[in-house]
C-alpha positions as CSV (number, residue, x, y, z in Angstrom):
1,X,102.8,80.8,94.1
2,X,106.0,79.1,95.2
3,X,109.2,80.6,96.4
4,X,110.7,80.7,92.9
5,X,107.7,82.6,91.6
6,X,108.1,85.1,94.5
7,X,111.7,85.6,93.5
8,X,110.7,86.0,89.9
9,X,108.0,88.6,90.8
10,X,110.5,90.5,92.9
11,X,113.0,90.6,90.1
12,X,110.4,91.8,87.6
13,X,109.3,94.5,90.1
14,X,113.0,95.7,90.1
15,X,113.3,95.6,86.3
16,X,110.3,94.5,84.2
17,X,112.4,95.2,81.0
18,X,114.9,92.5,81.9
19,X,115.1,89.7,79.3
20,X,113.9,86.2,80.2
21,X,117.6,85.2,80.0
22,X,118.6,87.9,82.5
23,X,115.7,87.0,84.8
24,X,116.7,83.3,84.5
25,X,120.2,84.1,85.7
26,X,118.8,86.0,88.7
27,X,116.5,83.1,89.8
28,X,118.4,80.1,88.5
29,X,116.2,79.1,85.6
30,X,116.6,79.0,81.8
31,X,115.1,81.8,79.7
32,X,112.3,79.5,78.4
33,X,111.4,78.3,81.9
34,X,111.2,82.0,83.0
35,X,109.0,82.8,80.0
36,X,106.6,80.0,80.9
37,X,106.4,81.0,84.6
38,X,105.8,84.6,83.6
39,X,103.0,83.5,81.3
40,X,101.4,81.5,84.1
41,X,101.7,84.4,86.6
42,X,100.0,86.6,84.1
43,X,97.2,84.1,83.4
44,X,96.6,83.7,87.2
45,X,96.4,87.4,87.6
46,X,99.5,87.7,89.8
47,X,101.2,90.0,87.2
48,X,98.5,92.4,86.0
49,X,100.4,94.7,83.7
50,X,103.4,96.7,82.8
51,X,103.3,100.5,82.6
52,X,105.4,103.7,82.7
53,X,105.7,105.6,86.0
54,X,105.6,109.3,85.6
55,X,107.2,111.6,88.2
56,X,104.2,113.9,89.0
57,X,106.4,117.0,89.6
58,X,107.8,116.7,86.1
59,X,104.4,117.2,84.6
60,X,103.4,120.0,86.9
61,X,101.5,118.0,89.5
62,X,103.3,119.3,92.6
63,X,100.7,119.0,95.3
64,X,99.6,115.6,96.6
65,X,96.8,115.2,99.1
66,X,94.8,112.5,100.8
67,X,91.2,113.5,101.1
68,X,88.8,111.6,103.4
69,X,85.2,111.7,102.1
70,X,82.4,111.6,104.5
71,X,79.1,110.6,103.0
72,X,75.6,111.8,103.8
73,X,73.5,109.4,105.8
74,X,71.4,108.4,102.8
75,X,74.2,108.3,100.2
76,X,74.4,105.4,97.8
77,X,78.0,104.4,98.1
78,X,78.2,102.8,94.7
79,X,76.7,105.9,93.0
80,X,79.2,108.1,94.8
81,X,82.1,105.9,93.5
82,X,80.7,106.1,90.0
83,X,80.7,109.9,90.2
84,X,84.3,109.9,91.6
85,X,85.6,107.9,88.6
86,X,85.0,111.0,86.5
87,X,87.3,113.2,88.6
88,X,90.6,113.1,86.8
89,X,92.7,114.4,89.7
90,X,91.9,111.3,91.8
91,X,94.7,108.8,91.4
92,X,93.6,106.2,94.0
93,X,90.3,105.6,95.8
94,X,90.0,103.4,98.9
95,X,86.8,102.3,100.8
96,X,87.8,102.5,104.4
97,X,86.6,101.7,107.9
98,X,86.3,104.7,110.2
99,X,84.6,108.1,110.1
100,X,85.3,108.6,106.4
101,X,83.8,106.2,103.9
102,X,86.4,106.7,101.2
103,X,90.0,108.1,101.1
104,X,91.2,109.4,97.8
105,X,94.7,110.3,96.7
106,X,94.8,113.4,94.5
107,X,97.5,115.2,92.5
108,X,97.0,118.8,91.4
109,X,99.2,121.7,90.2
110,X,99.0,123.9,93.2
111,X,97.0,124.9,96.3
112,X,94.5,126.9,94.2
113,X,93.7,123.8,92.2
114,X,93.3,121.8,95.4
115,X,90.8,124.3,96.7
116,X,88.9,124.2,93.4
117,X,88.9,120.4,93.6
118,X,87.6,120.3,97.2
119,X,84.7,122.5,96.1
120,X,83.9,120.1,93.2
121,X,84.0,117.1,95.6
122,X,81.6,118.8,98.0
123,X,79.2,119.2,95.1
124,X,79.2,115.5,94.3
125,X,75.9,114.1,95.3
126,X,76.3,112.0,98.5
127,X,79.4,113.6,99.8
128,X,78.7,115.7,102.9
129,X,82.2,116.7,104.1
130,X,85.9,116.3,103.3
131,X,89.0,116.0,105.4
132,X,92.2,116.8,103.7
133,X,95.8,115.8,104.5
134,X,98.5,117.6,102.5
135,X,101.5,115.4,101.6
136,X,104.7,117.4,102.3
137,X,107.0,114.9,100.6
138,X,106.9,111.4,99.3
139,X,109.5,109.0,100.6
140,X,108.3,106.0,98.6
141,X,105.1,104.7,96.9
142,X,103.7,101.5,95.7
143,X,105.8,99.1,97.7
144,X,104.6,95.6,97.9
145,X,106.3,93.3,100.5
146,X,107.2,90.1,98.7
147,X,108.8,88.4,101.6
148,X,106.7,86.4,104.1
149,X,103.8,85.7,101.6
150,X,101.5,83.0,102.7
151,X,101.9,79.6,101.0
152,X,99.9,79.4,97.9
153,X,99.5,83.2,97.6
154,X,97.9,84.0,94.2
155,X,95.9,86.7,92.6
156,X,94.9,88.2,95.9
157,X,98.5,89.3,96.3
158,X,98.8,90.4,92.7
159,X,101.8,92.6,91.8
160,X,101.9,95.4,89.3
161,X,105.2,96.1,87.7
162,X,105.7,99.6,86.3
163,X,108.2,101.6,84.3
164,X,109.4,105.1,85.1
165,X,109.4,107.7,82.3
166,X,113.2,107.6,82.1
167,X,113.1,103.9,81.4
168,X,113.7,102.5,84.9
169,X,111.4,99.7,85.9
170,X,109.9,99.3,89.3
171,X,107.1,97.6,91.0
172,X,107.8,98.7,94.6
173,X,108.0,102.4,94.2
174,X,111.1,104.5,94.4
175,X,112.9,105.6,97.5
176,X,113.4,109.3,97.9
177,X,111.4,112.3,97.2
178,X,109.5,112.2,93.9
179,X,109.7,116.0,93.5
180,X,106.3,116.7,95.1
181,X,106.1,119.9,97.0
182,X,103.2,118.4,98.8
């Protein structure tokens, strides 16, 4: 990925609905040249999709938590992950180094729903304990630093461009509170 591709990805992350002509003006290329570069970025897996961003609070998901999952000594990590896929409140799941094996980001309606979810997680075979951090407010999410990428950065640094429910496009998250109470 060259410097021009990086500028194009950054422009798409700001507004994935921009026309190829608009993007071309921003990066100094013709519309057809931008279209070809976007096609190549998609083929190489740098651009992986375009989707709507939904403000969680607007759909009643006002509590966000990060939950560390500690596994039992004999737990099959892959089997645990397969079971977690079926938990709809989990937005993200990371395999981590440290005392916890996984950290999941969850969104629920209220503290009662969080308590119920924690009980369900403890009943997942292979999970022995949880450690919960309640998010008080979200300052930004989903930011991907596009400056200082290593030469030749490719799919390993893939970007995902998204759209908000009100039509604004973003790939780097939005500054400010997203309406979460937690």
